[in-house]
C-alpha positions as CSV (number, residue, x, y, z in Angstrom):
1,X,-3.6,33.8,39.2
2,X,-2.5,37.0,37.6
3,X,0.6,39.3,37.7
4,X,0.7,42.6,39.5
5,X,-0.2,44.3,36.3
6,X,-3.4,42.1,36.1
7,X,-2.1,40.0,33.2
8,X,-1.9,36.2,33.2
9,X,1.5,34.8,34.1
10,X,3.7,34.0,31.1
11,X,4.2,30.4,30.4
12,X,7.8,29.2,30.4
13,X,9.4,29.7,27.0
14,X,10.0,26.6,24.9
15,X,13.7,25.7,24.4
16,X,14.7,26.3,20.7
17,X,15.8,22.7,20.2
18,X,12.4,21.2,21.2
19,X,10.6,23.8,19.2
20,X,12.7,22.9,16.1
21,X,12.0,19.2,16.5
22,X,8.3,19.7,16.8
23,X,8.3,21.8,13.6
24,X,10.4,19.2,11.8
25,X,7.8,16.6,12.6
26,X,5.0,18.8,11.3
27,X,6.9,19.7,8.1
28,X,7.9,16.1,7.4
29,X,4.4,14.8,7.6
30,X,3.2,17.7,5.4
31,X,5.9,16.9,2.8
32,X,5.3,13.1,2.4
33,X,2.3,13.9,0.3
34,X,-0.6,11.6,1.2
35,X,-0.9,12.2,5.0
36,X,-4.5,12.7,6.2
37,X,-5.3,15.8,8.2
38,X,-4.6,13.9,11.5
39,X,-2.0,11.3,10.5
40,X,-1.5,8.3,12.8
41,X,2.1,7.4,13.5
42,X,4.2,4.7,15.1
43,X,7.1,6.3,16.9
44,X,10.2,4.1,17.0
45,X,11.8,4.7,20.4
46,X,15.0,3.1,21.7
47,X,15.4,5.2,24.8
48,X,18.4,7.2,23.4
49,X,18.4,11.0,23.1
50,X,17.4,11.1,19.5
51,X,14.3,9.0,19.8
52,X,13.3,10.4,23.2
53,X,13.4,13.9,21.7
54,X,11.3,12.7,18.8
55,X,8.8,11.0,21.1
56,X,8.5,14.1,23.3
57,X,7.7,16.2,20.2
58,X,5.1,13.7,19.0
59,X,3.5,13.5,22.4
60,X,3.0,17.3,22.3
61,X,1.4,17.0,18.8
62,X,-0.6,14.0,20.0
63,X,-2.1,16.0,22.9
64,X,-2.9,18.9,20.5
65,X,-4.7,16.5,18.1
66,X,-2.3,17.2,15.3
67,X,-1.5,13.5,15.0
68,X,-2.2,10.2,16.7
69,X,0.9,8.6,18.1
70,X,1.8,5.2,19.4
71,X,5.3,4.5,20.7
72,X,6.9,1.1,19.9
73,X,10.2,0.0,21.5
74,X,11.9,-2.9,19.9
75,X,13.7,-5.1,22.4
76,X,16.5,-6.9,20.5
77,X,17.6,-8.8,23.6
78,X,21.2,-7.8,22.8
79,X,21.9,-6.1,26.2
80,X,21.4,-7.5,29.7
81,X,19.3,-4.5,30.6
82,X,17.3,-4.3,27.4
83,X,14.0,-5.4,28.9
84,X,14.4,-2.9,31.8
85,X,15.1,-0.1,29.3
86,X,12.1,-1.0,27.2
87,X,9.8,-0.9,30.3
88,X,11.2,2.4,31.3
89,X,10.6,3.9,27.8
90,X,7.0,2.6,27.8
91,X,6.4,4.1,31.2
92,X,7.7,7.5,30.1
93,X,5.6,7.4,26.9
94,X,2.4,6.6,28.7
95,X,3.1,9.3,31.3
96,X,3.1,11.7,28.3
97,X,-0.2,10.4,27.2
98,X,1.1,8.3,24.3
99,X,0.0,4.6,24.1
100,X,3.1,2.4,24.0
101,X,4.2,-1.2,23.6
102,X,7.3,-3.4,23.5
103,X,8.0,-5.7,20.5
104,X,10.6,-8.3,21.4
105,X,12.6,-9.9,18.6
106,X,15.3,-12.5,18.3
107,X,18.5,-11.5,16.4
108,X,21.1,-13.7,15.0
109,X,24.1,-12.4,13.1
110,X,23.8,-13.2,9.4
111,X,26.3,-12.8,6.6
112,X,26.1,-9.0,6.9
113,X,26.7,-9.0,10.7
114,X,24.8,-8.4,13.9
115,X,24.1,-4.7,13.2
116,X,22.4,-5.5,9.9
117,X,20.4,-8.4,11.3
118,X,19.2,-6.2,14.2
119,X,18.2,-3.4,11.8
120,X,16.2,-5.8,9.6
121,X,14.4,-7.3,12.6
122,X,13.7,-3.9,14.0
123,X,12.1,-2.6,10.7
124,X,10.1,-5.8,10.4
125,X,8.7,-5.3,13.9
126,X,7.9,-1.7,13.3
127,X,6.1,-2.5,10.1
128,X,4.1,-5.2,11.8
129,X,3.1,-2.7,14.5
130,X,2.1,-0.1,11.9
131,X,0.0,-2.6,10.0
132,X,-1.7,-3.9,13.2
133,X,-2.4,-0.4,14.4
134,X,-3.6,0.8,10.9
135,X,-1.1,3.7,11.3
136,X,-0.1,5.8,8.3
137,X,3.6,6.1,9.1
138,X,6.5,4.8,11.1
139,X,8.6,7.7,12.4
140,X,12.3,7.1,13.1
141,X,14.8,9.5,14.8
142,X,17.6,9.4,12.3
143,X,19.4,12.8,12.5
144,X,21.7,14.8,10.3
145,X,24.5,13.2,12.2
146,X,23.3,9.7,11.2
147,X,23.1,10.9,7.6
148,X,26.7,12.1,7.7
149,X,27.9,8.8,9.1
150,X,26.0,6.9,6.3
151,X,27.6,9.0,3.6
152,X,31.1,8.6,5.2
153,X,30.6,4.8,5.3
154,X,29.5,4.9,1.6
155,X,32.7,6.9,0.7
156,X,34.8,4.4,2.6
157,X,33.2,1.5,0.5
158,X,33.7,3.4,-2.8
159,X,29.9,3.5,-3.3
160,X,28.0,5.2,-6.1
161,X,25.6,8.1,-6.0
162,X,22.6,6.0,-4.8
163,X,24.5,4.9,-1.7
164,X,26.0,8.3,-1.1
165,X,22.5,9.8,-1.3
166,X,22.0,8.4,2.2
167,X,18.6,8.2,3.8
168,X,15.6,9.8,2.2
169,X,12.9,11.6,4.1
170,X,10.5,8.8,3.2
171,X,11.2,5.2,2.3
172,X,7.9,3.3,1.9
173,X,6.0,3.9,5.1
174,X,9.0,5.0,7.1
175,X,9.5,8.8,7.6
176,X,12.6,10.4,9.0
177,X,11.6,13.8,10.3
178,X,14.9,14.7,12.0
179,X,17.3,14.5,9.1
180,X,17.8,18.3,9.3
181,X,18.5,18.1,13.1
182,X,21.9,17.3,14.5
183,X,22.6,15.1,17.5
184,X,23.6,18.1,19.6
185,X,20.0,19.4,19.2
186,X,18.3,16.2,20.4
187,X,20.6,16.1,23.4
188,X,19.8,19.8,24.1
189,X,16.1,19.1,23.9
190,X,16.3,16.2,26.3
191,X,18.4,18.3,28.8
192,X,16.0,21.2,28.6
193,X,13.0,19.0,29.1
194,X,14.6,16.9,31.8
195,X,14.1,13.7,29.8
196,X,15.9,10.6,31.0
197,X,17.9,8.9,28.2
198,X,19.6,5.6,27.8
199,X,23.1,5.3,26.4
200,X,23.4,2.2,24.3
201,X,26.8,0.4,24.9
202,X,26.8,-0.6,21.3
203,X,27.1,3.1,20.3
204,X,30.6,3.1,21.8
205,X,31.6,-0.3,20.6
206,X,34.3,0.3,17.9
207,X,33.9,-3.2,16.5
208,X,31.0,-1.6,14.6
209,X,31.9,0.4,11.5
210,X,29.3,3.1,12.2
211,X,30.8,3.7,15.6
212,X,34.3,4.1,14.1
213,X,32.8,6.5,11.4
214,X,31.2,8.6,14.2
215,X,34.5,8.9,16.0
216,X,36.3,9.8,12.7
217,X,33.7,12.5,12.0
218,X,34.2,14.0,15.5
219,X,38.0,14.0,14.9
220,X,37.7,15.6,11.5
221,X,35.5,18.4,12.7
222,X,37.8,19.1,15.6
223,X,41.0,19.0,13.5
224,X,39.8,20.8,10.4
225,X,37.4,23.3,12.1
226,X,34.8,22.6,9.4
227,X,31.2,21.6,9.7
228,X,31.9,18.1,8.2
229,X,28.6,16.7,9.4
230,X,26.5,19.4,7.7
231,X,28.6,19.2,4.6
232,X,28.3,15.4,4.3
233,X,24.5,15.7,4.8
234,X,24.5,18.3,2.0
235,X,26.5,15.9,-0.2
236,X,23.7,13.3,0.4
237,X,21.1,15.8,-0.7
238,X,23.0,16.6,-3.9
239,X,23.7,12.9,-4.7
240,X,20.0,12.0,-4.1
241,X,18.9,14.6,-6.7
242,X,21.3,13.1,-9.2
243,X,20.5,9.5,-8.3
244,X,16.7,10.1,-8.6
245,X,17.3,11.7,-12.1
246,X,19.4,8.7,-13.3
247,X,16.9,6.2,-11.9
248,X,14.1,7.9,-13.8
249,X,16.2,7.9,-17.0
250,X,17.0,4.2,-16.5
251,X,13.5,3.1,-15.7
252,X,12.2,2.4,-19.2
253,X,15.1,0.1,-19.9
254,X,14.9,-1.5,-16.5
255,X,11.2,-2.2,-17.0
256,X,12.0,-4.0,-20.2
257,X,14.3,-6.5,-18.5
258,X,12.7,-7.1,-15.2
259,X,11.9,-10.8,-14.5
260,X,13.4,-12.1,-17.7
261,X,16.0,-14.8,-17.5
262,X,17.4,-14.1,-21.0
263,X,18.1,-10.5,-22.2
264,X,19.8,-9.4,-25.5
265,X,23.1,-7.8,-24.7
266,X,22.2,-4.8,-26.7
267,X,19.5,-3.8,-24.2
268,X,22.3,-3.1,-21.7
269,X,25.5,-2.6,-23.7
270,X,24.1,0.3,-25.7
271,X,23.4,2.3,-22.5
272,X,25.7,4.8,-20.8
273,X,27.5,3.2,-17.8
274,X,25.4,5.1,-15.2
275,X,22.2,3.8,-16.7
276,X,23.4,0.3,-17.6
277,X,24.6,-0.3,-14.0
278,X,21.1,0.7,-12.7
279,X,19.4,-1.6,-15.3
280,X,21.6,-4.5,-14.3
281,X,20.9,-3.9,-10.6
282,X,17.2,-3.8,-11.1
283,X,17.3,-6.9,-13.3
284,X,19.1,-9.0,-10.6
285,X,16.8,-7.7,-7.9
286,X,13.8,-8.7,-10.0
287,X,15.2,-12.2,-10.2
288,X,15.3,-12.4,-6.4
289,X,19.0,-11.8,-5.9
290,X,19.2,-9.8,-2.6
291,X,20.3,-6.3,-3.3
292,X,22.6,-6.4,-0.2
293,X,24.5,-9.4,-1.6
294,X,26.1,-7.6,-4.4
295,X,27.6,-4.1,-4.6
296,X,28.7,-1.5,-7.2
297,X,32.0,-3.4,-7.8
298,X,30.1,-6.6,-8.8
299,X,27.8,-4.7,-11.1
300,X,30.9,-3.0,-12.7
301,X,32.5,-6.4,-13.2
302,X,29.4,-7.7,-14.9
303,X,29.1,-4.6,-17.1
304,X,32.8,-4.9,-18.1
305,X,32.1,-8.5,-19.3
306,X,29.1,-7.3,-21.3
307,X,31.2,-4.7,-23.0
308,X,34.2,-7.0,-23.6
309,X,34.1,-8.2,-27.3
310,X,36.0,-11.3,-26.1
311,X,33.1,-12.4,-23.9
312,X,30.7,-12.2,-26.8
313,X,33.0,-14.3,-28.9
314,X,33.4,-17.2,-26.4
315,X,30.9,-20.0,-26.0
316,X,30.2,-19.1,-22.4
317,X,31.4,-16.3,-20.0
318,X,30.2,-16.8,-16.5
319,X,30.0,-14.6,-13.4
320,X,29.0,-16.2,-10.2
321,X,26.6,-14.4,-7.8
322,X,25.5,-15.1,-4.2
323,X,22.8,-17.7,-3.6
324,X,24.0,-20.3,-6.1
325,X,23.2,-18.0,-9.0
326,X,25.2,-16.9,-12.0
327,X,25.0,-14.8,-15.1
328,X,26.1,-16.4,-18.4
329,X,27.0,-14.5,-21.6
330,X,26.4,-16.6,-24.6
331,X,26.9,-14.9,-27.9
332,X,24.7,-11.8,-27.8
333,X,22.5,-13.0,-24.9
334,X,22.7,-12.4,-21.2
335,X,21.3,-15.4,-19.2
336,X,20.5,-15.7,-15.6
337,X,20.7,-19.2,-14.0
338,X,19.9,-20.4,-10.5
339,X,21.3,-23.9,-9.5
340,X,18.6,-26.3,-8.5
341,X,18.9,-27.3,-4.8
342,X,19.1,-31.0,-4.1
343,X,16.2,-32.5,-2.1
């Protein structure tokens, strides 16, 4: 078919939001450094607008041979309709030419709550899928809006620069290509492409801190007339640069104490606070104390004891930690002790 002028008919123009998302995927995979020419990716898809917009972009790139995609939907079993939603997502992915599968997990609320338990189970399932498929990366649909919420939650907790740095483009084998895209853009892409999306009831359940943070962000932007979401995402970027620099400066001292149950106080006490706190955190993690079980306040408390001349003068100064562990200051030595569990 041709037009009256003899030219082929013009293809419908691509909506700006979908075009931006496709380019963000391309740029992210180019930035992560060790991607092959045709990277293989697991696309994490929940059925919401963010992940469906990401899947649509990856399906386009998959058909063009720019990458090899497989969609994975993790069914947490937390909603009565979760299995139905998962089946629908799989059907859509396959209709776009992308192989897809459901990974069902069991989630039980732990000490950090249901949301954290679901997140851990989800990432475990996605990594298992990546490993089984031999894929290079797991792509998640975290957006600039998610980044802003993460920073706001960190500010509410009084967190340090590493927490305020938010989510990085890459963490291990997880890549987040949409961190420069806001939630309005993913919604616009889905509307323009007539993509059916699922609205998770948990996203409006204000018993979750992230939902309350999202509502607060919306109110702040409306009341102040400022791009709060973009500004908080920019704060994350600035904090990440500072945190990366401090981590690099602290690394030689951290390497010297990792795995040791006894450390001379001078190896920590002589450091600036920003470096000493990082060394202590790395030390505890190296001794299998879960990072999520202690925060900046606990590290500050330990550092204050180390710097207190009275602690060094007493026979023992103790600080209890989660998991039946404790740190003991004896003279000029910092000792880590784990209580033996009874048989």
